[in-house]
MOPAC internal coordinates of N, CA, C and O (Angstrom, degrees):
PM7 1SCF
backbone

  N    0.0000 0     0.00 0     0.00 0    0    0    0
  C    1.4172 1     0.00 0     0.00 0    1    0    0
  C    1.4824 1   110.68 1     0.00 0    2    1    0
  O    1.2310 1   120.38 1   134.14 1    3    2    1
  N    1.1898 1   116.88 1   -45.86 1    3    2    1
  C    1.5391 1   126.37 1  -174.10 1    5    3    2
  C    1.6034 1   101.80 1   -77.06 1    6    5    3
  O    1.2310 1   118.59 1   144.99 1    7    6    5
  N    1.2414 1   120.28 1   -35.01 1    7    6    5
  C    1.5394 1   115.97 1   172.94 1    9    7    6
  C    1.5342 1   112.67 1   -62.97 1   10    9    7
  O    1.2310 1   117.63 1   150.09 1   11   10    9
  N    1.2479 1   122.11 1   -29.91 1   11   10    9
  C    1.3960 1   125.25 1   179.11 1   13   11   10
  C    1.5247 1   112.30 1   -76.79 1   14   13   11
  O    1.2310 1   120.15 1   148.11 1   15   14   13
  N    1.3919 1   117.33 1   -31.89 1   15   14   13
  C    1.3743 1   123.97 1   177.73 1   17   15   14
  C    1.6353 1   108.85 1   -70.31 1   18   17   15
  O    1.2310 1   122.24 1   137.39 1   19   18   17
  N    1.3036 1   113.31 1   -42.61 1   19   18   17
  C    1.4017 1   118.87 1  -176.27 1   21   19   18
  C    1.4200 1   109.18 1   -68.26 1   22   21   19
  O    1.2310 1   117.38 1   133.27 1   23   22   21
  N    1.2737 1   122.59 1   -46.73 1   23   22   21
  C    1.4281 1   126.53 1   175.20 1   25   23   22
  C    1.5860 1   114.42 1   -55.07 1   26   25   23
  O    1.2310 1   124.35 1   140.12 1   27   26   25
  N    1.2853 1   109.26 1   -39.88 1   27   26   25
  C    1.5138 1   118.89 1   175.73 1   29   27   26
  C    1.5651 1   109.47 1   -63.04 1   30   29   27
  O    1.2310 1   120.45 1   136.20 1   31   30   29
  N    1.2905 1   116.75 1   -43.80 1   31   30   29
  C    1.4598 1   121.23 1  -177.60 1   33   31   30
  C    1.4968 1   107.17 1   -68.65 1   34   33   31
  O    1.2310 1   119.20 1   144.87 1   35   34   33
  N    1.4140 1   119.13 1   -35.13 1   35   34   33
  C    1.5212 1   118.75 1  -176.32 1   37   35   34
  C    1.4332 1   104.18 1   -76.39 1   38   37   35
  O    1.2310 1   116.74 1   150.96 1   39   38   37
  N    1.2509 1   123.80 1   -29.04 1   39   38   37
  C    1.5482 1   125.26 1   178.50 1   41   39   38
  C    1.6241 1   108.47 1   -72.66 1   42   41   39
  O    1.2310 1   120.41 1   133.60 1   43   42   41
  N    1.3072 1   116.83 1   -46.40 1   43   42   41
  C    1.5122 1   127.96 1  -174.37 1   45   43   42
  C    1.5293 1   108.94 1   -59.69 1   46   45   43
  O    1.2310 1   118.29 1   134.72 1   47   46   45
  N    1.3267 1   120.87 1   -45.28 1   47   46   45
  C    1.4040 1   125.10 1  -178.54 1   49   47   46
  C    1.5160 1   115.20 1   -51.65 1   50   49   47
  O    1.2310 1   121.75 1   126.58 1   51   50   49
  N    1.3650 1   114.25 1   -53.42 1   51   50   49
  C    1.4532 1   120.44 1  -178.90 1   53   51   50
  C    1.5939 1   110.62 1   -60.47 1   54   53   51
  O    1.2310 1   125.16 1   132.76 1   55   54   53
  N    1.3111 1   107.70 1   -47.24 1   55   54   53
  C    1.4249 1   116.73 1  -179.61 1   57   55   54
  C    1.5211 1   113.25 1   -59.88 1   58   57   55
  O    1.2310 1   118.91 1   142.13 1   59   58   57
  N    1.3156 1   119.68 1   -37.87 1   59   58   57
  C    1.5432 1   118.59 1   179.89 1   61   59   58
  C    1.3968 1   107.74 1   -74.88 1   62   61   59
  O    1.2310 1   118.27 1   143.74 1   63   62   61
  N    1.4720 1   120.89 1   -36.26 1   63   62   61
  C    1.4360 1   118.06 1   176.59 1   65   63   62
  C    1.5751 1   115.34 1   -64.98 1   66   65   63
  O    1.2310 1   121.27 1   147.75 1   67   66   65
  N    1.4631 1   115.18 1   -32.25 1   67   66   65
  C    1.4242 1   121.84 1   174.87 1   69   67   66
  C    1.5182 1   106.55 1   -61.71 1   70   69   67
  O    1.2310 1   121.98 1   126.05 1   71   70   69
  N    1.3422 1   113.82 1   -53.95 1   71   70   69
  C    1.4362 1   115.77 1  -175.84 1   73   71   70
  C    1.5480 1   114.64 1   -61.55 1   74   73   71
  O    1.2310 1   121.68 1   147.13 1   75   74   73
  N    1.2750 1   114.40 1   -32.87 1   75   74   73
  C    1.5051 1   116.83 1   170.38 1   77   75   74
  C    1.4914 1   115.36 1   -63.94 1   78   77   75
  O    1.2310 1   121.38 1   140.12 1   79   78   77
  N    1.2874 1   114.96 1   -39.88 1   79   78   77
  C    1.5543 1   115.24 1   178.94 1   81   79   78
  C    1.4841 1   109.20 1   -73.57 1   82   81   79
  O    1.2310 1   118.62 1   150.73 1   83   82   81
  N    1.2868 1   120.23 1   -29.27 1   83   82   81
  C    1.5437 1   118.36 1  -177.87 1   85   83   82
  C    1.5754 1   103.58 1   -75.86 1   86   85   83
  O    1.2310 1   120.12 1   139.96 1   87   86   85
  N    1.3017 1   117.38 1   -40.04 1   87   86   85
  C    1.5592 1   117.76 1  -179.23 1   89   87   86
  C    1.4992 1   107.28 1   -62.21 1   90   89   87
  O    1.2310 1   118.75 1   135.51 1   91   90   89
  N    1.3142 1   120.00 1   -44.49 1   91   90   89
  C    1.3716 1   122.10 1  -175.79 1   93   91   90
  C    1.6021 1   111.18 1   -66.80 1   94   93   91
  O    1.2310 1   120.14 1   143.60 1   95   94   93
  N    1.2972 1   117.35 1   -36.40 1   95   94   93
  C    1.4512 1   125.25 1   172.20 1   97   95   94
  C    1.5522 1   111.31 1   -61.87 1   98   97   95
  O    1.2310 1   123.11 1   138.28 1   99   98   97
  N    1.2959 1   111.64 1   -41.72 1   99   98   97
  C    1.5455 1   116.04 1  -177.57 1  101   99   98
  C    1.6285 1   106.18 1   -71.00 1  102  101   99
  O    1.2310 1   121.13 1   140.96 1  103  102  101
  N    1.3923 1   115.44 1   -39.04 1  103  102  101
  C    1.3523 1   116.20 1   179.39 1  105  103  102
  C    1.6100 1   115.52 1   -64.34 1  106  105  103
  O    1.2310 1   120.98 1   144.10 1  107  106  105
  N    1.3886 1   115.72 1   -35.90 1  107  106  105
  C    1.3971 1   124.24 1  -178.09 1  109  107  106
  C    1.4367 1   114.37 1   -69.83 1  110  109  107
  O    1.2310 1   121.99 1   131.75 1  111  110  109
  N    1.4442 1   113.80 1   -48.25 1  111  110  109
  C    1.4073 1   122.33 1  -172.87 1  113  111  110
  C    1.5518 1   118.00 1  -102.85 1  114  113  111
  O    1.2310 1   124.75 1   178.72 1  115  114  113
  N    1.3551 1   108.48 1    -1.28 1  115  114  113
  C    1.6063 1   118.43 1   179.22 1  117  115  114
  C    1.5982 1   110.92 1   -64.62 1  118  117  115
  O    1.2310 1   122.81 1   144.81 1  119  118  117
  N    1.3101 1   112.22 1   -35.19 1  119  118  117
  C    1.5341 1   113.45 1  -175.79 1  121  119  118
  C    1.6203 1   110.40 1   -74.41 1  122  121  119
  O    1.2310 1   123.54 1   154.03 1  123  122  121
  N    1.2677 1   110.81 1   -25.97 1  123  122  121
  C    1.4751 1   115.22 1  -173.49 1  125  123  122
  C    1.6149 1   107.55 1   -83.97 1  126  125  123
  O    1.2310 1   117.58 1   148.10 1  127  126  125
  N    1.1954 1   122.21 1   -31.90 1  127  126  125
  C    1.3844 1   124.88 1  -174.43 1  129  127  126
  C    1.5552 1   114.84 1   -52.95 1  130  129  127
  O    1.2310 1   117.61 1   140.79 1  131  130  129
  N    1.2264 1   122.15 1   -39.21 1  131  130  129
  C    1.5695 1   115.92 1   177.08 1  133  131  130
  C    1.5159 1   116.52 1   -72.25 1  134  133  131
  O    1.2310 1   121.23 1   171.54 1  135  134  133
  N    1.3838 1   115.25 1    -8.46 1  135  134  133
  C    1.4450 1   119.30 1  -179.86 1  137  135  134
  C    1.4330 1   112.90 1   -87.10 1  138  137  135
  O    1.2310 1   118.72 1   159.79 1  139  138  137
  N    1.3947 1   120.04 1   -20.21 1  139  138  137
  C    1.4079 1   129.01 1   179.70 1  141  139  138
  C    1.4586 1   113.28 1   -58.24 1  142  141  139
  O    1.2310 1   119.12 1   125.96 1  143  142  141
  N    1.3453 1   119.29 1   -54.04 1  143  142  141
  C    1.5243 1   120.16 1   178.64 1  145  143  142
  C    1.5200 1   110.26 1   -67.14 1  146  145  143
  O    1.2310 1   119.19 1   141.28 1  147  146  145
  N    1.2981 1   119.15 1   -38.72 1  147  146  145
  C    1.3730 1   125.47 1   177.40 1  149  147  146
  C    1.5472 1   111.58 1   -58.07 1  150  149  147
  O    1.2310 1   119.19 1   130.77 1  151  150  149
  N    1.3841 1   119.14 1   -49.23 1  151  150  149
  C    1.5048 1   121.41 1   174.06 1  153  151  150
  C    1.4761 1   111.55 1   -58.82 1  154  153  151
  O    1.2310 1   118.28 1   135.50 1  155  154  153
  N    1.2725 1   120.88 1   -44.50 1  155  154  153
  C    1.4236 1   120.25 1   179.95 1  157  155  154
  C    1.4844 1   117.35 1   -68.90 1  158  157  155
  O    1.2310 1   122.07 1   151.01 1  159  158  157
  N    1.3243 1   113.64 1   -28.99 1  159  158  157
  C    1.4872 1   121.66 1   171.53 1  161  159  158
  C    1.4646 1   113.16 1   -65.93 1  162  161  159
  O    1.2310 1   120.40 1   133.97 1  163  162  161
  N    1.3958 1   116.84 1   -46.03 1  163  162  161
  C    1.4610 1   123.98 1   177.56 1  165  163  162
  C    1.3315 1   111.08 1   -64.01 1  166  165  163
  O    1.2310 1   116.68 1   136.60 1  167  166  165
  N    1.4530 1   123.91 1   -43.40 1  167  166  165
  C    1.3617 1   127.67 1  -178.37 1  169  167  166
  C    1.5486 1   112.50 1   -64.60 1  170  169  167
  O    1.2310 1   123.16 1   137.28 1  171  170  169
  N    1.4211 1   111.55 1   -42.72 1  171  170  169
  C    1.4403 1   119.01 1  -173.48 1  173  171  170
  C    1.5777 1   108.15 1   -67.77 1  174  173  171
  O    1.2310 1   119.01 1   132.58 1  175  174  173
  N    1.3691 1   119.50 1   -47.42 1  175  174  173
  C    1.4573 1   121.58 1  -172.45 1  177  175  174
  C    1.4327 1   111.65 1   -94.82 1  178  177  175
  O    1.2310 1   119.92 1   175.53 1  179  178  177
  N    1.3971 1   117.76 1    -4.47 1  179  178  177
  C    1.4559 1   117.74 1   179.81 1  181  179  178
  C    1.5710 1   117.67 1    56.01 1  182  181  179
  O    1.2310 1   122.29 1  -151.01 1  183  182  181
  N    1.4159 1   113.22 1    28.99 1  183  182  181
  C    1.3782 1   124.73 1  -176.96 1  185  183  182
  C    1.4555 1   112.82 1  -130.91 1  186  185  183
  O    1.2310 1   119.78 1   -66.17 1  187  186  185
  N    1.3342 1   118.02 1   113.83 1  187  186  185
  C    1.4508 1   121.63 1  -177.61 1  189  187  186
  C    1.5763 1   117.78 1  -108.55 1  190  189  187
  O    1.2310 1   126.42 1  -164.92 1  191  190  189
  N    1.3300 1   105.27 1    15.08 1  191  190  189
  C    1.5471 1   110.54 1  -178.39 1  193  191  190
  C    1.5725 1   119.66 1   -59.03 1  194  193  191
  O    1.2310 1   121.15 1   149.73 1  195  194  193
  N    1.3507 1   115.40 1   -30.27 1  195  194  193
  C    1.4676 1   118.35 1  -177.44 1  197  195  194
  C    1.5862 1   105.32 1   -82.51 1  198  197  195
  O    1.2310 1   117.24 1   168.25 1  199  198  197
  N    1.2367 1   122.86 1   -11.75 1  199  198  197
  C    1.4376 1   122.70 1  -176.76 1  201  199  198
  C    1.4877 1   113.51 1   -92.48 1  202  201  199
  O    1.2310 1   118.01 1   -49.80 1  203  202  201
  N    1.3171 1   121.40 1   130.20 1  203  202  201
  C    1.5804 1   120.42 1  -179.58 1  205  203  202
  C    1.4979 1   105.62 1   -98.17 1  206  205  203
  O    1.2310 1   123.17 1   -49.46 1  207  206  205
  N    1.2692 1   111.53 1   130.54 1  207  206  205
  C    1.4968 1   123.16 1   175.62 1  209  207  206
  C    1.5328 1   103.94 1   -75.01 1  210  209  207
  O    1.2310 1   116.63 1   159.55 1  211  210  209
  N    1.2379 1   124.01 1   -20.45 1  211  210  209
  C    1.5607 1   123.89 1  -177.69 1  213  211  210
  C    1.5293 1   104.97 1   -80.02 1  214  213  211
  O    1.2310 1   117.84 1   158.53 1  215  214  213
  N    1.2033 1   121.71 1   -21.47 1  215  214  213
  C    1.5073 1   120.05 1   174.52 1  217  215  214
  C    1.5459 1   105.40 1   -70.72 1  218  217  215
  O    1.2310 1   120.42 1   133.89 1  219  218  217
  N    1.3632 1   116.81 1   -46.11 1  219  218  217
  C    1.4363 1   116.29 1   177.18 1  221  219  218
  C    1.5727 1   111.29 1   -63.41 1  222  221  219
  O    1.2310 1   116.12 1   149.92 1  223  222  221
  N    1.2835 1   124.98 1   -30.08 1  223  222  221
  C    1.3896 1   128.02 1  -178.37 1  225  223  222
  C    1.5391 1   105.53 1   -67.60 1  226  225  223
  O    1.2310 1   120.41 1   131.35 1  227  226  225
  N    1.3991 1   116.83 1   -48.65 1  227  226  225
  C    1.4403 1   116.19 1  -176.20 1  229  227  226
  C    1.4645 1   114.95 1   -68.75 1  230  229  227
  O    1.2310 1   120.35 1   146.91 1  231  230  229
  N    1.4294 1   116.94 1   -33.09 1  231  230  229
  C    1.4162 1   121.37 1   177.80 1  233  231  230
  C    1.5675 1   108.85 1   -67.07 1  234  233  231
  O    1.2310 1   121.05 1   137.95 1  235  234  233
  N    1.2818 1   115.60 1   -42.05 1  235  234  233
  C    1.5444 1   121.38 1  -177.45 1  237  235  234
  C    1.4670 1   105.25 1   -62.60 1  238  237  235
  O    1.2310 1   118.72 1   133.83 1  239  238  237
  N    1.2530 1   120.05 1   -46.17 1  239  238  237
  C    1.5276 1   117.78 1  -176.66 1  241  239  238
  C    1.4534 1   114.97 1   -74.09 1  242  241  239
  O    1.2310 1   118.67 1   151.74 1  243  242  241
  N    1.3354 1   120.14 1   -28.26 1  243  242  241
  C    1.3960 1   124.12 1   174.10 1  245  243  242
  C    1.5323 1   110.58 1   -73.85 1  246  245  243
  O    1.2310 1   118.18 1   144.45 1  247  246  245
  N    1.2410 1   121.07 1   -35.55 1  247  246  245
  C    1.4642 1   119.76 1  -176.93 1  249  247  246
  C    1.4799 1   106.95 1   -80.63 1  250  249  247
  O    1.2310 1   115.99 1   145.30 1  251  250  249
  N    1.3806 1   125.22 1   -34.70 1  251  250  249
  C    1.3966 1   127.74 1   175.75 1  253  251  250
  C    1.5529 1   111.44 1   -60.67 1  254  253  251
  O    1.2310 1   122.51 1   135.81 1  255  254  253
  N    1.3466 1   112.79 1   -44.19 1  255  254  253
  C    1.4219 1   116.77 1   175.95 1  257  255  254
  C    1.5520 1   119.07 1   -64.87 1  258  257  255
  O    1.2310 1   124.58 1   146.75 1  259  258  257
  N    1.3499 1   108.82 1   -33.25 1  259  258  257
  C    1.5461 1   120.47 1   168.24 1  261  259  258
  C    1.5237 1   112.38 1   -56.67 1  262  261  259
  O    1.2310 1   122.26 1   134.86 1  263  262  261
  N    1.2907 1   113.28 1   -45.14 1  263  262  261
  C    1.4300 1   115.98 1  -176.73 1  265  263  262
  C    1.5827 1   107.42 1   -75.17 1  266  265  263
  O    1.2310 1   119.67 1   139.83 1  267  266  265
  N    1.2286 1   118.24 1   -40.17 1  267  266  265
  C    1.5275 1   116.12 1   177.19 1  269  267  266
  C    1.4205 1   110.80 1   -62.49 1  270  269  267
  O    1.2310 1   118.91 1   142.25 1  271  270  269
  N    1.3121 1   119.68 1   -37.75 1  271  270  269
  C    1.5464 1   125.31 1   175.41 1  273  271  270
  C    1.4592 1   106.84 1   -59.30 1  274  273  271
  O    1.2310 1   116.33 1   145.16 1  275  274  273
  N    1.3410 1   124.57 1   -34.84 1  275  274  273
  C    1.5241 1   125.28 1  -173.19 1  277  275  274
  C    1.5117 1   109.22 1   -64.33 1  278  277  275
  O    1.2310 1   122.61 1   144.63 1  279  278  277
  N    1.3975 1   112.60 1   -35.37 1  279  278  277
  C    1.5285 1   117.73 1  -178.03 1  281  279  278
  C    1.5122 1   110.70 1   -68.38 1  282  281  279
  O    1.2310 1   117.93 1   155.81 1  283  282  281
  N    1.2775 1   121.55 1   -24.19 1  283  282  281
  C    1.5670 1   124.83 1   170.37 1  285  283  282
  C    1.3901 1   116.75 1   -85.32 1  286  285  283
  O    1.2310 1   121.55 1   141.10 1  287  286  285
  N    1.3249 1   114.65 1   -38.90 1  287  286  285
  C    1.5375 1   117.02 1  -179.67 1  289  287  286
  C    1.4391 1   106.29 1  -148.26 1  290  289  287
  O    1.2310 1   122.39 1   -68.94 1  291  290  289
  N    1.4582 1   113.02 1   111.06 1  291  290  289
  C    1.4054 1   121.49 1  -179.42 1  293  291  290
  C    1.5617 1   113.42 1   -58.93 1  294  293  291
  O    1.2310 1   120.24 1   -37.96 1  295  294  293
  N    1.3417 1   117.16 1   142.04 1  295  294  293
  C    1.5161 1   120.22 1   173.64 1  297  295  294
  C    1.5883 1   104.24 1  -138.15 1  298  297  295
  O    1.2310 1   122.88 1     3.22 1  299  298  297
  N    1.2470 1   112.09 1  -176.78 1  299  298  297
  C    1.5750 1   117.91 1  -173.48 1  301  299  298
  C    1.5116 1   113.24 1   -50.47 1  302  301  299
  O    1.2310 1   120.20 1   -49.81 1  303  302  301
  N    1.3040 1   117.23 1   130.19 1  303  302  301
  C    1.5714 1   122.66 1   176.42 1  305  303  302
  C    1.5549 1   107.93 1   -54.05 1  306  305  303
  O    1.2310 1   115.17 1   142.71 1  307  306  305
  N    1.2215 1   126.76 1   -37.29 1  307  306  305
  C    1.4879 1   121.35 1  -178.28 1  309  307  306
  C    1.5925 1   114.29 1   -63.58 1  310  309  307
  O    1.2310 1   124.72 1   147.45 1  311  310  309
  N    1.2955 1   108.54 1   -32.55 1  311  310  309
  C    1.5397 1   115.05 1   174.43 1  313  311  310
  C    1.5460 1   111.00 1   -66.68 1  314  313  311
  O    1.2310 1   120.53 1   134.82 1  315  314  313
  N    1.2752 1   116.59 1   -45.18 1  315  314  313
  C    1.5102 1   121.93 1   174.88 1  317  315  314
  C    1.4872 1   110.81 1   -59.89 1  318  317  315
  O    1.2310 1   120.99 1   131.67 1  319  318  317
  N    1.2922 1   115.72 1   -48.33 1  319  318  317
  C    1.5387 1   115.74 1   179.41 1  321  319  318
  C    1.5606 1   114.02 1   -65.00 1  322  321  319
  O    1.2310 1   121.30 1   151.07 1  323  322  321
  N    1.3934 1   115.11 1   -28.93 1  323  322  321
  C    1.4371 1   123.16 1  -178.10 1  325  323  322
  C    1.6735 1   101.48 1   -64.99 1  326  325  323
  O    1.2310 1   121.03 1   133.80 1  327  326  325
  N    1.2871 1   115.63 1   -46.20 1  327  326  325
  C    1.4106 1   119.34 1  -172.43 1  329  327  326
  C    1.5325 1   109.65 1   -68.67 1  330  329  327
  O    1.2310 1   119.82 1   142.54 1  331  330  329
  N    1.3633 1   117.95 1   -37.46 1  331  330  329
  C    1.4840 1   115.66 1   173.81 1  333  331  330
  C    1.4008 1   118.13 1   -64.59 1  334  333  331
  O    1.2310 1   121.54 1   134.03 1  335  334  333
  N    1.4061 1   114.65 1   -45.97 1  335  334  333
  C    1.5043 1   122.95 1   171.98 1  337  335  334
  C    1.5068 1   113.67 1   -56.22 1  338  337  335
  O    1.2310 1   120.09 1   144.90 1  339  338  337
  N    1.3724 1   117.43 1   -35.10 1  339  338  337
  C    1.5031 1   114.15 1  -176.09 1  341  339  338
  C    1.5696 1   105.40 1   -82.71 1  342  341  339
  O    1.2310 1   118.03 1   149.41 1  343  342  341
  N    1.2897 1   121.37 1   -30.59 1  343  342  341
  C    1.3992 1   117.98 1   173.22 1  345  343  342
  C    1.5046 1   116.01 1   -57.63 1  346  345  343
  O    1.2310 1   120.36 1   138.47 1  347  346  345
  N    1.3830 1   116.91 1   -41.53 1  347  346  345
  C    1.3567 1   126.11 1   177.89 1  349  347  346
  C    1.5073 1   112.24 1   -66.95 1  350  349  347
  O    1.2310 1   122.36 1   141.31 1  351  350  349
  N    1.3670 1   113.09 1   -38.69 1  351  350  349
  C    1.4394 1   115.71 1   174.69 1  353  351  350
  C    1.4598 1   113.69 1   -63.29 1  354  353  351
  O    1.2310 1   118.99 1   131.73 1  355  354  353
  N    1.3376 1   119.54 1   -48.27 1  355  354  353
  C    1.5083 1   125.23 1  -177.61 1  357  355  354
  C    1.4826 1   103.30 1   -60.00 1  358  357  355
  O    1.2310 1   116.49 1   137.05 1  359  358  357
  N    1.3665 1   124.27 1   -42.95 1  359  358  357
  C    1.4373 1   120.35 1  -173.81 1  361  359  358
  C    1.5856 1   112.35 1   -70.63 1  362  361  359
  O    1.2310 1   122.45 1   151.84 1  363  362  361
  N    1.3015 1   112.91 1   -28.16 1  363  362  361
  C    1.4618 1   115.21 1   170.76 1  365  363  362
  C    1.4767 1   114.75 1   -72.12 1  366  365  363
  O    1.2310 1   121.07 1   145.20 1  367  366  365
  N    1.4079 1   115.56 1   -34.80 1  367  366  365
  C    1.3836 1   113.63 1   176.94 1  369  367  366
  C    1.6227 1   114.04 1   -74.55 1  370  369  367
  O    1.2310 1   122.19 1   149.30 1  371  370  369
  N    1.2638 1   113.41 1   -30.70 1  371  370  369
  C    1.4856 1   116.03 1   172.98 1  373  371  370
  C    1.4941 1   108.47 1   -62.93 1  374  373  371
  O    1.2310 1   120.39 1   134.24 1  375  374  373
  N    1.2756 1   116.86 1   -45.76 1  375  374  373
  C    1.5951 1   115.31 1  -172.37 1  377  375  374
  C    1.4397 1   105.44 1   -69.24 1  378  377  375
  O    1.2310 1   117.78 1   142.33 1  379  378  377
  N    1.2126 1   121.84 1   -37.67 1  379  378  377
  C    1.5336 1   119.15 1   179.08 1  381  379  378
  C    1.5410 1   110.55 1   -65.14 1  382  381  379
  O    1.2310 1   119.96 1   134.78 1  383  382  381
  N    1.3883 1   117.69 1   -45.22 1  383  382  381
  C    1.6008 1   122.09 1  -175.66 1  385  383  382
  C    1.4633 1   103.25 1   -64.89 1  386  385  383
  O    1.2310 1   117.34 1   131.04 1  387  386  385
  N    1.3960 1   122.67 1   -48.96 1  387  386  385
  C    1.4252 1   120.70 1  -176.10 1  389  387  386
  C    1.6511 1   113.60 1   -63.01 1  390  389  387
  O    1.2310 1   121.22 1   143.66 1  391  390  389
  N    1.3092 1   115.28 1   -36.34 1  391  390  389
  C    1.4338 1   119.26 1   177.86 1  393  391  390
  C    1.4723 1   110.80 1   -68.65 1  394  393  391
  O    1.2310 1   118.38 1   141.88 1  395  394  393
  N    1.3381 1   120.69 1   -38.12 1  395  394  393
  C    1.4563 1   122.72 1   174.82 1  397  395  394
  C    1.5330 1   113.03 1   -71.37 1  398  397  395
  O    1.2310 1   121.47 1   138.74 1  399  398  397
  N    1.2626 1   114.80 1   -41.26 1  399  398  397
  C    1.5615 1   114.03 1   178.66 1  401  399  398
  C    1.5279 1   111.14 1   -71.96 1  402  401  399
  O    1.2310 1   119.75 1   149.82 1  403  402  401
  N    1.3391 1   118.09 1   -30.18 1  403  402  401
  C    1.5127 1   117.05 1   176.49 1  405  403  402
  C    1.5463 1   108.26 1   -69.16 1  406  405  403
  O    1.2310 1   120.83 1   134.60 1  407  406  405
  N    1.2247 1   116.01 1   -45.40 1  407  406  405
  C    1.5138 1   123.61 1  -178.66 1  409  407  406
  C    1.5711 1   107.63 1   -57.52 1  410  409  407
  O    1.2310 1   123.65 1   133.78 1  411  410  409
  N    1.2814 1   110.60 1   -46.22 1  411  410  409
  C    1.4963 1   115.53 1  -176.89 1  413  411  410
  C    1.5476 1   110.13 1   -65.22 1  414  413  411
  O    1.2310 1   120.44 1   134.95 1  415  414  413
  N    1.3853 1   116.77 1   -45.05 1  415  414  413
  C    1.4333 1   119.75 1   179.19 1  417  415  414
  C    1.6271 1   111.38 1   -63.23 1  418  417  415
  O    1.2310 1   121.49 1   139.58 1  419  418  417
  N    1.3174 1   114.75 1   -40.42 1  419  418  417
  C    1.5279 1   120.28 1  -179.99 1  421  419  418
  C    1.5988 1   105.59 1   -62.11 1  422  421  419
  O    1.2310 1   117.93 1   138.85 1  423  422  421
  N    1.3796 1   121.55 1   -41.15 1  423  422  421
  C    1.3398 1   124.06 1  -179.11 1  425  423  422
  C    1.4626 1   108.71 1   -62.57 1  426  425  423
  O    1.2310 1   120.19 1   128.50 1  427  426  425
  N    1.2436 1   117.24 1   -51.50 1  427  426  425
  C    1.5191 1   127.73 1  -178.46 1  429  427  426
  C    1.6000 1   106.34 1   -56.37 1  430  429  427
  O    1.2310 1   118.39 1   129.73 1  431  430  429
  N    1.1730 1   120.68 1   -50.27 1  431  430  429
  C    1.4992 1   122.50 1  -178.12 1  433  431  430
  C    1.4973 1   112.95 1   -71.30 1  434  433  431
  O    1.2310 1   118.51 1   152.76 1  435  434  433
  N    1.3817 1   120.45 1   -27.24 1  435  434  433
  C    1.4011 1   118.76 1   168.91 1  437  435  434
  C    1.5006 1   117.67 1   -75.58 1  438  437  435
  O    1.2310 1   121.13 1   151.75 1  439  438  437
  N    1.2613 1   115.44 1   -28.25 1  439  438  437
  C    1.4835 1   121.64 1   170.01 1  441  439  438
  C    1.6006 1   109.08 1   -64.05 1  442  441  439
  O    1.2310 1   121.63 1   127.91 1  443  442  441
  N    1.2482 1   114.48 1   -52.09 1  443  442  441
  C    1.3984 1   128.17 1  -176.30 1  445  443  442
  C    1.6684 1   105.45 1   -58.20 1  446  445  443
  O    1.2310 1   122.18 1   127.41 1  447  446  445
  N    1.2234 1   113.43 1   -52.59 1  447  446  445
  C    1.4816 1   116.49 1   179.51 1  449  447  446
  C    1.5495 1   114.51 1   -65.48 1  450  449  447
  O    1.2310 1   120.45 1   137.80 1  451  450  449
  N    1.3118 1   116.75 1   -42.20 1  451  450  449
  C    1.4490 1   120.23 1   171.32 1  453  451  450
  C    1.4345 1   116.98 1   -64.35 1  454  453  451
  O    1.2310 1   117.89 1   144.51 1  455  454  453
  N    1.3278 1   121.62 1   -35.49 1  455  454  453
  C    1.4383 1   123.18 1   178.04 1  457  455  454
  C    1.3685 1   108.68 1   -70.39 1  458  457  455
  O    1.2310 1   118.69 1   134.30 1  459  458  457
  N    1.4181 1   120.10 1   -45.70 1  459  458  457
  C    1.5181 1   116.54 1   179.50 1  461  459  458
  C    1.4648 1   116.82 1   -67.14 1  462  461  459
  O    1.2310 1   121.25 1   151.90 1  463  462  461
  N    1.3411 1   115.22 1   -28.10 1  463  462  461
  C    1.5456 1   119.72 1   177.18 1  465  463  462
  C    1.6356 1   105.74 1   -69.08 1  466  465  463
  O    1.2310 1   120.71 1   141.32 1  467  466  465
  N    1.2537 1   116.25 1   -38.68 1  467  466  465
  C    1.4109 1   120.16 1  -177.72 1  469  467  466
  C    1.5883 1   109.64 1   -67.01 1  470  469  467
  O    1.2310 1   121.84 1   140.03 1  471  470  469
  N    1.3288 1   114.09 1   -39.97 1  471  470  469
  C    1.5542 1   117.01 1   172.78 1  473  471  470
  C    1.4994 1   109.72 1   -57.64 1  474  473  471
  O    1.2310 1   120.19 1   130.74 1  475  474  473
  N    1.2714 1   117.23 1   -49.26 1  475  474  473
  C    1.5308 1   121.80 1  -179.53 1  477  475  474
  C    1.3807 1   115.85 1   -53.48 1  478  477  475
  O    1.2310 1   121.66 1   136.89 1  479  478  477
  N    1.3930 1   114.43 1   -43.11 1  479  478  477
  C    1.4863 1   118.92 1  -178.92 1  481  479  478
  C    1.5592 1   107.34 1   -71.13 1  482  481  479
  O    1.2310 1   117.97 1   139.40 1  483  482  481
  N    1.2828 1   121.48 1   -40.60 1  483  482  481
  C    1.4511 1   121.80 1  -171.50 1  485  483  482
  C    1.5667 1   110.36 1   -71.35 1  486  485  483
  O    1.2310 1   120.77 1   143.72 1  487  486  485
  N    1.4213 1   116.14 1   -36.28 1  487  486  485
  C    1.4059 1   116.34 1  -177.97 1  489  487  486
  C    1.4938 1   113.25 1   -76.43 1  490  489  487
  O    1.2310 1   114.70 1   -47.58 1  491  490  489
  N    1.2592 1   127.64 1   132.42 1  491  490  489
  C    1.3898 1   126.76 1   177.34 1  493  491  490
  C    1.5070 1   120.35 1   -71.83 1  494  493  491
  O    1.2310 1   120.10 1   180.00 1  495  494  493

């Protein structure tokens, strides 16, 4: 009977460590996962109108404050890693959205400039 309990304990320890690592990984990367399809959609359509850069701003500030708080009072390393990865993700999203919006505005301005130039040439 005791042999069964000891083998169960030996099996339970690695399983609990594995579960702990999986939970930590889910905690670290779970916040980033929703942004992957959004990034791909913005990149594919070259349209960032549905994405709010203010959300990026709020998340950047919140995660920077969390990291600053960590220097005063240590907390779980997965939460610190989550903040670092979220900051990187928000910066990547902001870079993409800005590039898409700038390209869209340049295209609109070129069209407006070309259209107005054509009208000037056509009118005597």
